[in-house]
C-alpha positions as CSV (number, residue, x, y, z in Angstrom):
1,M,-6.5,24.5,41.2
2,F,-6.9,27.0,38.3
3,D,-9.1,30.0,38.3
4,G,-10.6,31.8,35.2
5,S,-7.5,33.9,34.4
6,S,-5.2,30.8,34.4
7,N,-7.7,29.1,32.1
8,A,-7.2,31.9,29.6
9,L,-3.5,31.5,30.0
10,L,-3.8,27.8,29.3
11,L,-5.9,28.6,26.2
12,W,-3.1,30.8,24.9
13,G,-0.5,28.3,25.9
14,W,-2.3,25.6,23.8
15,I,-2.6,28.0,20.8
16,V,1.1,28.9,21.0
17,M,2.0,25.2,21.2
18,A,-0.2,24.4,18.1
19,L,1.5,27.2,16.2
20,I,4.9,25.9,17.2
21,F,4.0,22.4,16.1
22,F,2.5,23.6,12.8
23,T,5.6,25.7,12.1
24,A,8.0,22.9,13.0
25,E,6.1,20.5,10.6
26,I,7.2,22.7,7.7
27,F,10.8,21.7,8.4
28,T,10.2,17.9,9.0
29,A,8.6,15.0,7.1
30,G,6.1,12.5,8.2
31,F,3.2,14.7,9.4
32,V,3.7,13.8,13.1
33,L,4.1,17.3,14.4
34,L,1.0,18.3,12.4
35,C,-0.9,15.7,14.5
36,F,0.4,17.2,17.7
37,G,-0.7,20.6,16.5
38,I,-4.2,19.3,16.0
39,G,-4.1,17.8,19.5
40,A,-2.9,21.2,20.9
41,L,-5.9,22.8,19.2
42,A,-8.2,20.3,20.8
43,G,-6.6,21.2,24.2
44,A,-7.2,24.8,23.4
45,G,-10.9,24.0,22.7
46,M,-11.3,22.4,26.1
47,A,-9.6,25.4,27.7
48,F,-12.0,27.8,25.8
49,F,-15.0,25.9,27.2
50,G,-13.6,26.3,30.7
51,L,-12.7,22.6,31.3
52,G,-9.9,21.8,33.6
53,L,-6.3,20.9,32.7
54,A,-7.0,17.1,33.0
55,W,-9.7,17.4,30.3
56,Q,-7.4,19.5,28.2
57,L,-4.6,16.9,28.4
58,V,-7.0,14.1,27.6
59,A,-8.3,16.0,24.6
60,F,-4.7,16.6,23.5
61,I,-3.7,13.0,23.8
62,V,-6.9,11.6,22.1
63,A,-6.9,14.1,19.3
64,S,-3.2,13.6,18.6
65,S,-3.5,9.8,18.6
66,V,-6.5,9.9,16.3
67,A,-4.8,12.3,14.0
68,V,-1.7,10.1,13.9
69,L,-3.7,7.0,13.1
70,L,-5.7,8.7,10.4
71,S,-2.8,10.4,8.8
72,R,-0.4,7.4,8.6
73,P,-1.7,5.9,5.3
74,F,-1.5,9.3,3.7
75,A,1.9,10.1,5.2
76,E,3.3,6.7,4.0
77,R,2.1,7.2,0.5
78,V,3.4,10.8,0.3
79,S,6.7,10.4,2.0
80,S,7.7,6.9,1.1
81,K,10.7,6.6,-1.2
82,S,9.7,4.9,-4.3
83,P,12.4,3.5,-6.5
84,Q,12.7,5.7,-9.6
85,N,14.3,4.1,-12.6
86,V,16.8,6.7,-13.9
87,A,19.1,6.6,-16.9
88,G,20.2,3.0,-17.6
89,D,18.3,1.4,-14.8
90,R,15.1,1.5,-16.7
91,V,16.6,-0.8,-19.4
92,L,17.9,-3.5,-17.1
93,G,16.7,-6.9,-18.2
94,K,15.6,-5.7,-21.6
95,R,16.8,-7.0,-24.9
96,A,18.7,-4.8,-27.4
97,V,20.1,-5.0,-31.0
98,V,23.8,-4.4,-31.6
99,L,24.1,-1.4,-34.1
100,Q,27.9,-1.2,-33.9
101,A,29.9,-4.3,-33.2
102,I,31.0,-4.6,-29.5
103,D,34.8,-4.8,-29.4
104,P,36.4,-4.9,-26.0
105,I,39.9,-4.2,-27.4
106,A,38.8,-1.1,-29.5
107,N,36.4,-0.1,-26.7
108,T,33.5,0.3,-29.2
109,G,29.9,-0.8,-29.3
110,I,26.5,0.7,-29.6
111,V,23.1,-1.0,-29.0
112,R,19.5,0.0,-29.4
113,V,17.0,-0.6,-26.6
114,G,13.6,0.3,-27.8
115,T,14.1,3.7,-29.4
116,E,17.3,4.6,-27.4
117,E,20.8,4.1,-28.5
118,W,23.5,3.4,-25.8
119,R,27.2,2.7,-25.8
120,A,27.7,-0.9,-24.6
121,E,30.3,-3.4,-23.5
122,S,30.1,-7.1,-23.2
123,V,30.1,-8.5,-19.6
124,D,32.3,-11.4,-20.6
125,Q,34.7,-9.2,-22.5
126,T,34.1,-11.0,-25.8
127,G,33.2,-9.3,-29.1
128,V,29.6,-9.2,-30.3
129,P,28.9,-8.7,-34.0
130,K,26.5,-6.2,-35.5
131,D,22.8,-7.1,-35.6
132,S,23.2,-9.6,-32.7
133,L,20.6,-9.7,-29.9
134,V,21.9,-8.9,-26.4
135,E,20.3,-8.6,-23.0
136,V,21.1,-5.6,-20.7
137,V,22.5,-7.0,-17.5
138,G,24.0,-4.0,-15.9
139,V,25.0,-0.3,-16.1
140,A,28.5,1.0,-15.7
141,G,28.5,4.8,-15.8
142,V,26.9,5.7,-19.1
143,R,27.6,2.3,-20.7
144,L,25.3,-0.7,-20.7
145,Q,26.7,-4.0,-19.9
146,V,25.2,-6.7,-22.1
147,R,25.3,-10.4,-22.6
148,R,24.8,-12.0,-26.0
149,I,21.6,-14.0,-26.4
150,T,22.2,-17.4,-27.9
151,D,20.0,-18.9,-30.6
152,S,18.2,-21.2,-28.1
153,T,17.2,-18.3,-25.8
154,E,16.3,-16.2,-28.8
155,Q,13.6,-18.6,-29.8
156,T,11.9,-18.5,-26.4
157,N,11.9,-14.6,-26.2
158,Q,9.9,-12.1,-28.2
159,P,11.4,-10.8,-31.4
160,I,13.1,-7.4,-31.4
161,N,12.6,-4.7,-34.0
162,R,15.9,-4.6,-35.9
163,S,15.1,-1.6,-38.1
164,T,17.2,1.5,-37.8
165,S,15.6,4.9,-37.8
């Protein structure tokens, strides 16, 4: 079906396809096109050794499939979206000390979570006196939403460092 000159043409066809797949992979995520480029190089290898188009297609399919199967764990690890705690999200669920009384009417209140100080408001819109313990239950813009910890819950939780620095 193909003579020697067409085999050279197929070789260059596979090489061009591999280059197209490699170039296209730059603009995509997931490493799938990279695997097809590897398969195209396998097809080019078969054409280089003078094997027919059927062997070239088999090499392309097998090499691409193996490359996809071997690259999936790496691709998942690299391209998966891991949740990143940013701003106030990293303090959700943590306990804090009220440094400035939380007053919903005057719109004031500052708490310390670890070493960071944040503006805060009470989720139940009640005042919380200075030096009270609160739990961060949400974030609204740049303000933490907190709930006062009662004496019964305070005994079961770890103590918080109330010193000011």
